[in-house]
C-alpha positions, 0 to 999 in steps of 0.5 A, a space after each residue: 512638337 510646336 515650333 516656337 522659333 518664328 513666334 519668338 523671332 517675330 516678337 523680339 524683332 517687333 519690339 526692337 524695331 518699333 519706331 520711336 521705342 528704342 530708335 527711330 530711322 530717320 528721326 525728325 531732327 537727325 538721321 537716327 534718334 533714340 528713345 523719342 517715342 515719336 514716329 512718322 510715316 517715313 520711319 514706319 516704312 523704313 522700320 517695316 522694310 527692316 523688319 521683313 528683311 530681318 525676319 526673312 534672314 532669320 527664318 528662311 536663310 538661317 532657319 531658326 527653330 525652337 521646339 517644345 515638348 
């Protein structure tokens, strides 16, 4: 049996937290901008910290598992 939980959670968080795709924190003109498809070094850093924080919560603290087979 394969555990697909970490893979699914990582892909979903990667898509949701891609800077500039859905939102960008901090934005170029405001604190939060939505759907501007631009990015900066600071927003990449903030989104990376958020990604690792959320993936740690979901995989280690909560322990999400999806088994197949």
